[in-house]
Each structure stands twice: as structure tokens, then as C-alpha cells.
N, C-alpha and C positions, 0 to 999 in steps of 0.2 A: 403479559409485562415484557416490556422491550428493552434492551441493555446498550450500551456503550462499552467499550474498551477502556480498559482502567488506564492504558497508556494513552489513549485520547485524551482522560482527564488530567494526566500528569502533565502532556504537553499543554493543554490550554492555562494550567496553571503556571506553568512556566512562561509562556508568552505573557500573562496578566504580571509576573512578578517582573518581567522585562520591561512590563510599561508603568512600572513605579507601585504596582498596585500590592498590598500584602496579603501573599498569597497564605502563607503560614495562620493569618486571621482567618481569611475564608476555611480552611480546613477544620479550625477548631470550632468556628461558629455551625460548622453543619457534618461535624463529628467524622470526617474523613481522616485516614490513615494518614498518619506522617508522610510517608511514600509508599507506592503500589509499585511493586518489584517483578510480580509474575507477569510475564506479556498475554497470557491468556486469561488474566482475570478479567471479568465483567461486573459492571455496576450498573443501577438501574437507571434508565434515562433521567429518573427525577434529580439525580444527581447533578447531571449537567445542565439540567435547567436552572437548578440550586446556585451554581458556581455562577451563573451567569447573572442571576440576579441579584447576589451578594456583590459580584463586581461593578454591575451597573449603578450600586450604590456607594461603592468607592470612589468610583470614575464614572461619572455621567455623559462622557463624550458619546456622541454617536457612531463615531468612526474607531472606537474601541476594539471591537473583535476584528477588522482589517488590522490595526496595530498589532494586537495579541499574536495573529495568525503569523505577520511577517517577522516576527521577533522569536517565536519559537526557535530553540538551538538545534542545528542539525544534528541529528543524531536520536532526538528523543523520540520520533515517532517508530521507531525499529524499522518493520518491514516495508513500511511506506518510503521512508528516507532509503534503505538500501535499493529499494528497485529503482527510485529515481535517479540516484546516484550513480549505479552501476551499468544505466545505460550508457551507450554509446553517442546519442544524441538526445535533443530534448522530445522529439517526435518518440523515441522508442520509450523514454521514460515515462511520457503522457500514456502510451497504451499500454505500459506495464502497470502504471495505477489504475488505469479503466478495469483492468485485469482482475487486479486486487481488489478493488470495491466492489465488484462484482461477486466475489467468490467470498470474501471474509468481512465486510462492511454492511452490517445489516440494518435494512432503512435506508442506506444511500447508495447510489449506484454514480458512476460517472459515464455520461454518453459522449464519445468522441467520434470527429469526423476529421482526420490527419490528411487526408490524401486529395482536398479541392483543391483545385486551380489556383486560387488566391492564398492559400493556407491549410489554418484547418481551427476547429472549434473543439470546445470542452465543455459541457454544460452538467450541473450538478440536480440529480433525480432525486426526491426523498420520498419513500413508500409509508413512513411512519411520521404522522403530525406531531410537533412537538411544539411546546410553549415557545421556545427560544429557536423556531426555526430560520427566522430570519437573521440573528445572531450565528448560527451554526452556517448557515449557506456562505455568510461572508467570512467568517472565521475559515471555514474550509476552503475556499477560493483564496484566500491570503496564504494560507500554508502551503498550497498548491504551487502558486505563484512564488514563495519565498525560498521552496525547496530548488529551484531551478536557477532563481538568480545567484544562488549559494554555487551551486556546481556547475553552471554553463561558463565555459570559458571566454566567452564574448561577455557584452552588457544585454539582457535577457528583458525583454520588455515585451508583455500582451500589445496587440495592437487595439484591443478596447476589453473594458471589463464591465459585467452585467452583473447589478444587485438587484435582491428581491424588495428590499428596503425602499420606504418612500424618499423623495427626493429631497435632498439637502442643498438648501439655497448656495452654500458657500464653497462647494464641491471639493470637501478636505480630501475624498479619496484619489483624486487625480494626482495630487503629489506622492501618497501612499504609494502605489500600483505604477505611478510614472506611464500613465496611460489615460486615455478618454474614457467615461466612466457613462455609463446608462442606468440609472435608477428607475424602480420600478417594473423591472423586466420579469416576465415569466418564471423564468429559470437563471438561477445565479450561474457565473463561469465567464470566459473570455474566450476571445478569439486574439488567433497568430498568423503575422503572416509567415511564408513558408521560408523565409531566409532563419528566421528564428527557431522555427521547428529544426531546421537541420544544425543548428549550433551543438558543436562538438563539448561533451562533459569535460571537467578540469581531471584529467588521469594521470596528471603528473603531480597535482596538489598531495603531498603526503601527509597533510592532516585530513583530507578528505578520503585518503589511501585508510589510515589507522581508522578512522571511525566507520568506514563500510566493513573494514575488517571483522572489528568490535562487534557490530551490528550481525553479520555473517554465523560469526561463532555463536552468539547467543541464541539465535534464533536455528540452531543446526544445520545451516547450509554449507559451512565451513568444517575442514577437520586436515589435519595432517596428510597431504599428499595428494590433494585437490588443488587444480591449477585453478588461477582467477576466472577461466571462461567456464569452468564447469560448474564452479560454484554460481555464477550468475545464472547457469540454465538452471541448476537446482531449483534455486529460489522463484525462476517463475513456472516449473511445472507443479510446484505444490498448487498454484491458482487454476491453471488449465487443466488437469487430471479431472478432477470432477466434474468438468463439460465435455470431456471426451475432447479436447483442444490441444492437446498436449502433443501437436505437429511440432516439425523442424520451421516450417516455414512462420507459425504464429509466435514461437519463442523467438526467432531472430527480428522479427518484426518488433517485439517487446526490448528488442536491445538495442533497435536501431542500426542495426546491420542486415546485410543479406545474406539470404540460406545458404548460398554458397560459401561466403567468410565463416559463416557460423560451422559449418563442416569441415572447413580447411583448420579453423582455429583449434577444434577439438580434435582434428589429427593430428595437428604437431604436438597438443598435449598428452597425446597415449591412449587415447578414448574415441568414442563415437559417440552421435547422437544418441542413438537405440542403445547403447550402453548404459548411457547415463540416465535415458529414461527408464529401463528394465533395474537399474538399480534402486532409485528414487521408487519406483512401484513395489519393487520386494520389500524395503525397509518399511516404507508405510506401511505395507500387507503387514509385516510382522509386528507393527506397534498399534495397531488396529485390532488384528488377534488379539495380542496383549490386553488390551485396554476390554475386548469382549461384551461390548457395547451395542455392536452390530453384528444383524445375521450376514451369513455369506453373501446372498445377494445384495444386500446394502454396502458391502466392503466392494465388491468386483464394481459397483456402479460409481462409489465414490475413488476408484483408482481408474475411471475412463475407461472401462472394459464394456463391450456390448451385453455381456450376460454373465452369470455365476460358472457357467462350463468354461467360458474363454478364460476367465481367472484361475480356476480350477488348472486348467492346461499351462498358463504360464507358470503359476505356482510351482508345480511339479516338475519343469523343466529346470529351475532355477535351483531347487531345493531337493530334491528328488524325494518326494514325499508330498501326500496331500496336505491339505491346508488344516483339515480334521486333527491328523497325524501331528503335525509341526505344533499344532496347540495343545495338543494334550502332552508332548514330550515336554513343552515349557510351562506344564504345570496348570493350565487352562482346561475347564472342560466345555464341551459345546452346549 
């Protein structure tokens, strides 16, 4: 059985509500909770499909997935919204989203090419077949475009949007996306020119700042004493560590800044990239040890170490004891 994050179902229902659909009625019909608050909770994919079936009965407009995706309030998508909004540029935000989908969104990945001479591309890749895949592709495309329309300082517009759905003669999506649309494409997604990719985010918007801070606190990225740049780095390390890609260059790319700028900003805040990485790794080590669900070799790989021995040396250096000793001292047994 495959699953969808409960936060995605909440965002979908909120987008449908914004389109005038009675989301409470759908919840009641499908026996869904009044609200899902645990960001780690997973729901069967059948729930996702059932929501689309009921929504289509209440509003048969073929462009409903795009409308709902564009109208999901910023902040409801948790980590996705934080990664999009905390980048310096649209380019950085798209790279961060691709890293997030690859690490956390089972069944969906984003394929990005952001350094082409004429701009960049994003495509949605599905590894799990769903009855509602056409709606899901369109909804996901709209959600991503909506995130950057909300946070880019200037008017962010894609150059062309690609949808896998059959053609519609009146082209309603052109007005929704404010871009040309190609129907029946092999994969959903969009193209952007270089100017759009380099648009700066709305760092001065107090509403956006407060929303991002609230998300960061809920996800455990932010706490007292941590600077804004450190919080942004920590949010990206969570996705990059398991694939041994937690290097400064990759983090800087997903922030939309140069590696040199990243090091300078961290230094100005009184820390370094290596210090932030080490702290994230030791905190995650302790969390996984307390859970006790993974063996030590699996923990080492989850944190991006080449093998268990390298992780053991790292743990001893920061905690002056072995992982086994720490685990036993904290009420766990191997």
C-alpha cells in the first residue's frame, strides 16, 4: 500500500474550499478527520483518490485541480512552503523543492534543469500509478507555481506549462497560469526563462516572514539562538543528508546564493557550515537512537556517512562516548 502525507490532503481540501466546494461535506462523506495536525501522519493513497472523486461530483469543471492548487493558502504545505519561501531566488527554491520531493515525497519526484542557456525546466515524475494521476499532476504543478507567485518580489510567470490531461478547446488553464499551455504532454511541469528563475523572494514581507518562522518552529528547524541563515541551512540538510549530498555547494544552490555567500553569512552569525552540519547530524543521531527502529549501519547511512565506523568516530568526537553507551545511558538497549 502507498501513502500520501496528511498535510497534502489538508492542503487539497483547503484549495477546494477556496474554490467554493464544501470540504467539510467531503470529509464527512469519506470519514476523514475534521483536521489532520500531525505533519508526519500518512494516509492511504485511496483517500487522495476519493477526495478527487467527490470534488469532481461537486464541481465538474475540468480545470478544478489547477484552480485548487493555485488557491492553497501559503503555509499549509509545511516544509514545501518553507523551502520555497526561504530561498533567496526562485531558482534556489525550485532546487530545494526537488531535493525535498526526492527525499520525502514517496511516489513523486521533481526533475529540474535550472542552468540551461535559455532558462530552466521542472517536470513531475510519478513512480506510483494512481487513478487520479492526471488531477494530481495538475494540482502539484499549480501548487508549485502558486508558491512562487506568492513569494517572488516581481510577477513570476512560467514561460510554458505542460499538462498530461487531454486537450481542452477553450484553454482555461492559460488564464489560470498566465502562460501558454500544452495539453497531452508526457509529463506535467513548466519551463521558465532565466529572468524568472533569478527573481528575488519577498524577504521584506512581514506576513511571509512570520509564516516561515511559524513553519520552521513546527518542523523543529528554528529555536532560540539560531539565526535565519542557520535555520534555512538546517531545513535543507534534512533532505540532503540521507543521500550524502549535505555539502555547502549543494545547500547554497538550494538557497539561491553562492557558496562563498553562504559561508560569509554563517560566519557573520557566529557559526560555520561544518558546525551546523555536525549539530544536525548529532541531533538526528540521538533521535534515531532513541527511536531504536534502525540498526547502527542504517543510522550511519541515513546521516550520509560512508559506513558505520565513520559515524561511530563522529559520535565519539561530539559526545565522548560510543552510540551504544549513549543509547544505554538514555534508557535504550541495542
